[in-house]
Wavefront OBJ file of the C-alpha trace (Angstrom):
o trace
v 96.972 -20.853 -15.845
v 96.998 -20.660 -12.091
v 96.595 -16.757 -11.322
v 95.102 -13.843 -13.651
v 96.123 -10.551 -12.117
v 94.024 -7.599 -13.202
v 95.504 -4.104 -12.237
v 92.941 -0.832 -13.713
v 95.078 1.851 -15.077
v 94.198 5.162 -15.200
v 97.102 7.260 -15.836
v 98.942 5.100 -13.059
v 101.726 3.783 -15.308
v 104.670 4.412 -13.046
v 102.932 2.792 -10.227
v 101.789 -0.195 -12.080
v 105.229 -1.058 -13.715
v 106.474 -0.576 -10.194
v 103.689 -3.248 -8.699
v 104.515 -5.757 -12.054
v 108.330 -5.499 -11.010
v 107.553 -6.969 -7.668
v 105.050 -9.157 -9.487
v 107.499 -11.049 -11.291
v 110.237 -10.639 -8.508
v 108.289 -12.317 -6.217
v 106.575 -15.093 -8.003
v 108.387 -18.017 -8.724
v 106.003 -21.205 -8.169
v 102.426 -20.448 -9.679
v 101.893 -19.789 -13.451
v 99.918 -16.231 -13.905
v 98.755 -13.535 -16.588
v 98.876 -9.825 -15.706
v 95.908 -8.347 -17.198
v 96.410 -4.101 -17.531
v 92.792 -2.449 -18.065
v 92.646 1.345 -19.118
v 90.511 3.681 -18.439
v 90.901 6.224 -21.158
v 94.329 7.051 -19.746
v 96.201 10.198 -21.318
v 98.074 9.207 -24.224
v 100.951 6.611 -23.721
v 100.065 5.649 -20.629
v 99.583 1.587 -21.574
v 101.558 2.249 -23.881
v 104.659 2.521 -21.264
v 103.377 -0.473 -19.341
v 103.379 -2.785 -21.985
v 106.764 -1.237 -23.176
v 108.417 -2.285 -19.786
v 106.402 -5.424 -20.025
v 105.330 -7.003 -23.074
v 103.933 -9.931 -21.308
v 101.258 -7.679 -19.994
v 97.392 -8.494 -21.550
v 96.233 -5.306 -22.728
v 92.708 -4.015 -22.590
v 91.242 -0.357 -23.770
v 88.091 0.317 -22.360
v 87.862 3.095 -25.011
v 86.278 5.284 -22.017
v 86.776 5.763 -18.082
v 84.081 2.991 -16.850
v 85.594 3.513 -13.272
v 86.583 0.311 -11.325
v 83.873 -2.198 -11.746
v 83.480 -2.203 -15.280
v 87.072 -2.362 -15.887
v 87.841 -5.042 -13.700
v 84.609 -7.134 -15.079
v 86.240 -6.429 -18.441
v 89.644 -8.103 -17.357
v 87.536 -10.855 -15.524
v 85.841 -11.733 -18.775
v 89.496 -11.834 -20.456
v 91.065 -13.779 -17.352
v 92.169 -17.257 -18.154
v 93.394 -18.322 -14.857
v 91.270 -20.629 -11.965
v 92.131 -17.535 -9.177
v 91.200 -13.831 -9.903
v 93.034 -11.317 -8.048
v 91.452 -7.893 -8.496
v 94.947 -5.752 -7.194
v 95.489 -1.816 -7.283
v 98.283 0.033 -8.782
v 99.612 1.252 -5.687
v 100.503 -2.036 -4.300
v 103.784 -3.806 -4.493
v 103.895 -7.825 -3.710
v 106.488 -8.907 -0.907
v 108.076 -12.212 0.120
v 106.277 -14.434 -2.843
v 103.003 -13.353 -1.479
v 101.305 -14.426 -4.376
v 102.725 -18.142 -4.327
v 101.678 -17.942 -0.435
v 98.536 -16.693 -1.349
v 97.454 -19.300 -4.393
v 98.813 -22.343 -2.300
v 96.803 -21.742 0.824
v 93.657 -20.505 -0.977
v 93.398 -23.334 -3.276
v 93.436 -26.049 -0.451
v 91.139 -23.918 1.620
v 86.980 -23.790 1.287
v 87.105 -19.852 1.288
v 85.006 -18.280 -1.830
v 87.363 -15.241 -1.475
v 90.457 -14.185 0.315
v 93.160 -11.244 0.969
v 96.048 -10.397 2.573
v 97.452 -7.879 5.339
v 98.323 -4.954 3.697
v 100.796 -2.440 5.044
v 101.927 0.924 4.631
v 104.830 2.353 2.633
v 106.734 2.400 6.565
v 105.345 -1.581 6.818
v 102.677 -0.691 9.153
v 99.876 -2.825 9.249
v 96.706 -1.458 7.148
v 92.974 -2.216 7.744
v 92.415 -4.851 5.151
v 89.159 -7.099 5.985
v 86.129 -5.704 7.474
v 82.381 -6.619 8.651
v 79.146 -5.556 7.814
v 77.368 -3.063 10.337
v 73.737 -3.067 9.841
v 72.349 -0.178 7.568
v 76.131 0.861 7.080
v 75.742 2.939 10.335
v 79.636 3.238 10.156
v 79.349 5.577 7.149
v 77.969 8.079 9.790
v 81.277 7.899 11.895
v 83.205 10.530 9.965
v 80.318 13.324 10.324
v 81.722 16.400 11.858
v 80.412 16.072 15.591
v 77.742 14.113 15.010
v 80.080 11.136 14.466
v 81.834 11.754 17.325
v 78.407 11.313 19.297
v 77.449 8.668 17.467
v 80.895 6.672 18.011
v 80.903 7.421 21.723
v 77.190 5.579 21.766
v 78.508 2.834 19.670
v 81.421 2.974 22.421
v 79.116 2.802 25.648
v 77.042 -0.143 23.548
v 80.309 -2.173 23.361
v 79.711 -2.437 19.611
v 81.977 -4.475 17.439
v 84.561 -2.602 15.627
v 83.957 -3.001 11.948
v 87.270 -3.670 10.659
v 90.608 -5.232 11.232
v 93.661 -3.699 11.714
v 95.859 -6.653 12.246
v 94.587 -9.912 11.235
v 95.298 -13.061 12.403
v 97.088 -16.075 10.356
v 93.881 -16.762 9.098
v 91.152 -14.225 9.618
v 87.109 -14.462 8.551
v 85.665 -11.209 7.454
v 82.780 -10.025 5.674
v 84.769 -8.257 2.859
v 88.053 -7.369 1.944
v 89.821 -4.239 0.846
v 89.616 -4.445 -2.827
v 93.238 -3.495 -2.943
v 93.665 -7.144 -3.169
v 90.765 -9.177 -3.551
v 91.092 -12.693 -4.621
v 88.136 -14.831 -5.619
v 88.215 -18.582 -7.198
v 86.514 -18.986 -10.468
v 83.884 -21.222 -9.445
v 82.784 -18.181 -6.819
v 82.584 -15.628 -9.749
v 80.524 -18.148 -11.674
v 78.393 -18.170 -8.915
v 77.928 -14.787 -7.276
v 78.288 -13.187 -10.657
v 80.500 -10.082 -11.807
v 80.779 -6.625 -9.963
v 77.705 -4.247 -9.783
v 78.302 -1.804 -12.929
v 75.963 1.064 -11.535
v 79.393 1.771 -9.179
v 81.702 4.205 -10.967
v 84.384 4.059 -7.793
v 84.248 2.759 -4.192
v 81.900 0.741 -2.413
v 81.569 -1.865 -5.531
v 84.152 -4.032 -3.770
v 81.846 -4.359 -0.571
v 78.626 -4.625 -2.487
v 80.064 -7.290 -4.316
v 81.611 -9.109 -1.421
v 77.969 -9.000 0.216
v 76.988 -11.160 -2.606
v 80.344 -13.489 -2.542
v 79.505 -13.981 1.510
v 76.292 -15.958 -0.013
v 78.364 -18.334 -1.610
v 81.082 -18.945 1.415
v 83.501 -17.541 3.948
v 85.836 -14.650 3.005
v 89.142 -14.428 5.017
v 92.542 -12.525 5.210
v 95.806 -14.068 5.560
v 97.310 -12.316 8.330
v 100.747 -13.591 7.583
v 101.093 -12.886 3.716
v 101.780 -9.081 3.186
v 101.834 -6.642 0.534
v 102.575 -2.995 0.341
v 99.505 -0.858 -0.090
v 100.272 2.902 -1.033
v 96.896 3.928 0.400
v 94.840 6.430 -1.976
v 97.584 7.836 -4.049
v 95.742 6.888 -7.483
v 92.971 8.438 -6.886
v 94.040 11.364 -4.944
v 96.231 12.434 -7.824
v 93.660 11.708 -10.316
v 90.619 13.467 -9.088
v 92.478 16.722 -7.323
v 91.915 15.454 -3.704
v 94.363 16.173 -0.845
v 92.691 13.540 0.780
v 94.301 10.117 0.509
v 91.557 7.858 2.569
v 88.044 7.556 2.160
v 86.858 9.972 4.650
v 86.885 12.876 3.540
v 83.161 14.825 3.016
v 83.554 18.023 1.226
v 85.445 17.764 -2.200
v 84.209 16.144 -5.504
v 85.967 12.862 -4.568
v 84.144 13.085 -1.202
v 80.854 13.240 -3.319
v 81.927 10.450 -5.428
v 82.564 7.962 -1.892
v 79.117 9.142 -0.306
v 77.269 8.837 -3.319
v 78.664 4.968 -3.678
v 78.076 4.060 -0.036
v 74.555 5.195 -0.060
v 73.977 3.053 -3.304
v 75.524 0.288 -1.542
v 73.393 0.751 1.487
v 70.586 0.523 -0.796
v 71.352 -2.099 -2.928
v 72.740 -4.354 0.269
v 70.482 -3.262 3.187
v 66.953 -1.756 1.386
v 65.235 1.625 1.298
v 65.025 2.012 5.291
v 68.739 1.971 5.610
v 69.230 4.417 2.702
v 67.249 7.011 3.818
v 68.197 6.479 7.568
v 71.638 7.123 6.317
v 70.624 9.984 4.143
v 68.696 11.724 6.818
v 71.738 11.867 9.352
v 74.161 13.014 6.193
v 71.512 16.179 6.287
v 71.183 16.696 10.227
v 74.948 16.667 9.992
v 74.657 19.508 8.077
v 73.138 22.149 10.794
v 75.280 20.662 13.638
v 78.856 21.140 11.667
v 77.598 24.715 11.081
v 76.567 25.767 14.748
v 79.077 23.477 16.342
v 82.289 24.527 14.241
v 80.982 28.075 15.163
v 80.621 27.284 18.885
v 84.110 25.314 19.130
v 86.187 28.022 17.321
v 84.645 31.276 19.538
v 85.531 29.055 22.582
v 89.026 28.863 21.189
v 89.446 32.230 20.182
v 89.488 31.950 16.635
v 87.478 33.138 13.410
v 84.107 31.697 14.142
v 83.582 31.268 10.367
v 86.986 29.329 9.881
v 85.149 26.074 8.889
v 82.698 27.526 6.550
v 84.395 26.267 3.199
v 83.878 22.709 4.759
v 80.615 23.472 5.829
v 79.584 24.544 2.298
v 81.744 21.617 0.573
v 79.519 18.959 3.120
v 75.956 21.190 2.471
v 76.750 20.510 -1.508
v 77.381 17.211 -1.477
v 74.161 16.312 0.692
v 72.096 18.195 -1.360
v 73.875 16.465 -4.639
v 72.875 12.783 -2.828
v 69.157 14.136 -2.462
v 68.894 14.955 -5.970
v 70.566 11.637 -6.602
v 67.727 9.715 -4.053
v 64.683 8.996 -6.587
v 67.161 7.213 -8.567
v 68.963 5.250 -6.008
v 65.274 4.477 -4.161
v 64.072 2.971 -7.706
v 67.510 0.778 -7.684
v 67.273 0.237 -11.185
v 70.557 0.612 -13.703
v 72.007 3.513 -13.221
v 76.532 4.783 -13.547
v 76.575 6.690 -10.828
v 79.975 8.854 -11.753
v 79.990 12.199 -10.719
v 84.046 12.359 -10.939
l 1 2 3 4 5 6 7 8 9 10 11 12 13 14 15 16 17 18 19 20 21 22 23 24 25 26 27 28 29 30 31 32 33 34 35 36 37 38 39 40 41 42 43 44 45 46 47 48 49 50 51 52 53 54 55 56 57 58 59 60 61 62 63 64 65 66 67 68 69 70 71 72 73 74 75 76 77 78 79 80 81 82 83 84 85 86 87 88 89 90 91 92 93 94 95 96 97 98 99 100 101 102 103 104 105 106 107 108 109 110 111 112 113 114 115 116 117 118 119 120 121 122 123 124 125 126 127 128 129 130 131 132 133 134 135 136 137 138 139 140 141 142 143 144 145 146 147 148 149 150 151 152 153 154 155 156 157 158 159 160 161 162 163 164 165 166 167 168 169 170 171 172 173 174 175 176 177 178 179 180 181 182 183 184 185 186 187 188 189 190 191 192 193 194 195 196 197 198 199 200 201 202 203 204 205 206 207 208 209 210 211 212 213 214 215 216 217 218 219 220 221 222 223 224 225 226 227 228 229 230 231 232 233 234 235 236 237 238 239 240 241 242 243 244 245 246 247 248 249 250 251 252 253 254 255 256 257 258 259 260 261 262 263 264 265 266 267 268 269 270 271 272 273 274 275 276 277 278 279 280 281 282 283 284 285 286 287 288 289 290 291 292 293 294 295 296 297 298 299 300 301 302 303 304 305 306 307 308 309 310 311 312 313 314 315 316 317 318 319 320 321 322 323 324 325 326 327 328 329 330 331 332 333 334
């Protein structure tokens, strides 16, 4: 078996069936298997996938274990020499799996991804670079993030992501929507960290993979990624990206990012990140009032968002003793 494709299902059977249809139609030159790991979806979700695609190898977690634990279950069951973590909301284009495996197998890379496209085929961020201490997580903060972005621009700081990759583009970490590794890499780097429920787990995993070898994006191989469709629907969030700060999905993103920074960079950078998030709360409060007054609007227009950020930052402080100790803990708030 050359390739094992692992897809995690959480009530995403419609998207997954579409995804598998494209795998079948676009993969002709390699041997592969498709493993679908179910995170306690509603009754019948996994059955609908297996009914339409009987060759799928189904795994039932029995509970919602999130992204890392479900993918690890798939990795342990996989028979392939190459292992692909693939999001449900992806579509394979132009023989992408055939091309990727063929190129990856003759390379020295430890892991690879491909150039992801939006539904309209515009390019999407597929690879990224590490920033010391995870400082890029400060950029979405209201007002304060803009100040930091301006400072970074003046200092000519390297952009932390790759919007459009060249044919072979080396990166520090790869988007988990399409992340392929070699079995030899898995044996050396280990499985995904099961402390994570959702978000940032592939970043932490790539930090360990990078100690084994280089990671690359194959920019001339494409898939479509309908970014955030699955999590946005599952957790009742209007934000389909990963930059929100105000709802419960945002808390999971923020928590996972802080946990990742603690694991990868240490306590100092975790506290630095947390203090900046805390400082951003009063900055958002007063900044929004001033902005709205200057624009002739209700000065308290953004108070629901201010309150949402305040609650989320308070929750981070509640988790901080556990994060600092860095003992095994399942960081699930959704």
